[in-house]
C-alpha positions in Angstrom: -15.2 -33.0 20.6 -13.9 -31.6 23.8 -11.0 -29.1 24.1 -8.8 -30.4 26.9 -6.2 -27.7 26.3 -8.3 -24.7 27.1 -7.3 -22.0 27.9 -5.6 -21.4 24.6 -3.4 -18.5 23.7 -3.1 -17.3 20.0 -0.5 -14.7 19.1 1.2 -13.3 16.1 3.8 -11.1 18.0 1.7 -7.9 17.8 -1.6 -9.2 19.0 -2.4 -11.7 21.7 -5.8 -13.5 21.8 -6.6 -15.2 25.1 -9.8 -16.2 26.9 -11.6 -13.6 28.9 -10.7 -13.9 32.6 -12.7 -12.7 35.7 -9.8 -10.2 36.4 -10.4 -8.5 33.0 -13.8 -7.2 34.1 -12.7 -3.6 34.7 -10.8 -3.2 31.4 -13.5 -5.0 29.5 -16.3 -2.9 31.0 -14.3 0.3 30.4 -13.7 -0.5 26.7 -17.3 -1.6 26.2 -18.7 1.6 27.9 -16.3 3.9 25.9 -17.5 2.3 22.7 -21.2 1.8 23.5 -22.4 4.1 20.6 -19.7 2.9 18.2 -20.7 -0.8 18.7 -24.4 -0.5 19.4 -25.7 -0.6 15.9 -23.9 -3.9 15.2 -24.5 -5.7 18.5 -26.6 -8.8 18.9 -29.7 -8.4 20.9 -32.1 -10.9 22.5 -35.5 -11.0 20.9 -38.7 -11.3 22.9 -39.9 -14.9 22.6 -43.7 -15.2 23.1 -44.0 -19.0 23.6 -42.0 -22.2 23.8 -39.3 -23.5 26.2 -37.3 -20.3 25.9 -40.2 -17.8 26.2 -39.2 -14.4 27.5 -41.0 -12.9 30.4 -40.4 -9.2 30.3 -37.4 -7.6 28.7 -34.6 -10.2 28.0 -31.4 -9.6 30.0 -27.9 -10.2 28.9 -25.7 -12.3 31.3 -23.5 -10.6 33.9 -19.8 -10.4 33.1 -19.1 -13.3 35.5 -21.8 -15.4 33.9 -20.4 -14.6 30.5 -16.9 -15.6 31.4 -18.1 -18.9 32.9 -20.2 -19.6 29.8 -17.4 -18.8 27.4 -15.0 -21.1 29.3 -17.5 -24.0 29.6 -18.3 -23.8 25.8 -14.6 -23.8 24.9 -13.9 -26.8 27.2 -16.7 -28.6 25.4 -15.4 -27.6 22.0 -18.5 -25.7 20.9 -17.3 -22.1 21.0 -14.0 -20.3 21.5 -14.1 -16.7 22.6 -10.9 -14.6 22.9 -10.2 -11.1 24.1 -7.9 -9.2 21.7 -4.9 -7.6 23.3 -2.3 -5.2 21.9 0.4 -4.6 24.4 -1.4 -4.2 27.7 -4.5 -2.8 26.0 -7.8 -4.8 25.6 -8.9 -3.6 22.1 -11.7 -6.1 21.2 -13.1 -9.6 21.3 -13.5 -12.4 18.7 -15.4 -15.6 18.9 -15.5 -18.7 16.8 -18.8 -20.2 17.7 -21.3 -22.8 16.5 -18.5 -25.3 16.1 -20.0 -28.5 14.5 -18.0 -31.6 13.6 -19.2 -34.6 11.7 -20.0 -34.2 8.0 -20.2 -30.3 8.2 -17.0 -29.5 10.3 -17.8 -25.8 10.4 -18.1 -22.7 12.5 -18.8 -19.0 12.4 -16.7 -16.0 13.5 -18.0 -12.8 15.2 -15.9 -9.9 16.5 -15.9 -6.3 17.8 -13.0 -3.8 17.9 -12.7 -0.6 19.9 -13.1 2.5 17.8 -9.6 3.8 18.4 -8.2 0.5 16.9 -10.6 0.2 14.0 -9.2 0.4 10.4 -5.7 -0.4 11.5 -5.6 -4.2 10.5 -6.0 -5.6 14.0 -9.4 -7.2 13.4 -8.1 -8.8 10.2 -5.1 -10.2 12.2 -7.4 -11.6 14.8 -9.7 -13.2 12.2 -6.6 -14.8 10.5 -5.4 -16.1 13.9 -8.7 -17.7 14.8 -9.2 -19.0 11.3 -5.8 -20.7 11.4 -6.7 -22.2 14.8 -10.0 -23.5 13.4 -8.4 -25.1 10.4 -5.1 -26.4 11.8 -6.1 -27.3 15.4 -9.7 -28.2 15.1 -9.6 -29.6 11.5 -12.6 -27.5 10.4 -13.6 -27.5 6.8 -15.6 -24.3 6.6 -15.8 -21.0 8.6 -18.4 -18.3 8.0 -18.5 -14.6 8.8 -22.0 -13.1 8.7 -22.0 -9.3 8.3 -24.7 -6.7 7.9 -24.6 -5.5 4.3 -24.0 -1.8 5.3 -21.0 -2.7 7.5 -18.3 -1.9 4.9 -15.4 -2.0 7.3 -16.4 -5.5 8.5 -16.8 -6.6 4.9 -13.2 -5.4 4.2 -12.0 -7.4 7.2 -13.5 -10.6 5.8 -12.2 -10.0 2.3 -8.6 -9.1 3.5 -8.6 -12.3 5.6 -9.3 -14.4 2.4 -13.0 -15.0 2.9 -15.3 -15.1 -0.2 -18.8 -13.6 -0.4 -21.2 -16.6 -0.7 -24.6 -14.9 -0.5 -27.2 -13.2 1.6 -29.5 -14.2 4.5 -32.7 -12.3 5.0 -33.5 -11.4 8.6 -30.7 -13.6 9.8 -29.7 -12.3 13.2 -31.4 -10.1 15.9 -29.1 -7.0 15.9 -29.8 -3.7 17.6 -33.4 -4.7 18.4 -34.5 -6.0 15.0 -34.0 -9.1 12.7 -31.4 -7.9 10.2 -30.3 -9.1 6.8 -26.7 -10.3 6.6 -24.2 -11.3 3.9 -22.2 -14.4 4.3 -18.5 -14.7 3.7 -16.8 -18.1 3.7 -13.4 -19.6 3.9 -12.7 -23.3 3.3 -9.8 -25.3 4.6 -7.9 -26.4 1.4 -6.2 -29.2 3.3 -9.4 -31.2 4.0 -10.9 -33.3 1.2 
């Protein structure tokens, strides 16, 4: 399913979620650099892959900002992943992505997010999760959305719970985070309007 209406703006009056733009580079880099230690332990990393079509030669590199913006927009136009920057007023305070969008019999996706330390524990991440969840259910007709969280990340667990997600179970060594394969717990919300 392609998303012909990208870019999409989601808002609840206090927060605005919109696609990352090239002109956001300075603000995005500043927030990321200011929060490097705060976010580092929860950040996805790229594992070394010894063989196969995606074998890594040397240390894997994250994409440049410009490459990231192009990839996010391409994925959204093709309906596979929707990445939004979280704005409060004129301040960039975080980012949220609904990725892994699959249609057909599954009709599901997963959500990942980060928030700047100065805006944590103030309800903004929960608001962003609720906005993206509503978009996934009402606009994309998804049946199921997951949030996968490291078990020790209590604030993120509270976000999922406050947004109405239910703990479903655990996944051993699920994602490569902060340089290692890490266990995660899975929270799920289902769209009650789809049978």
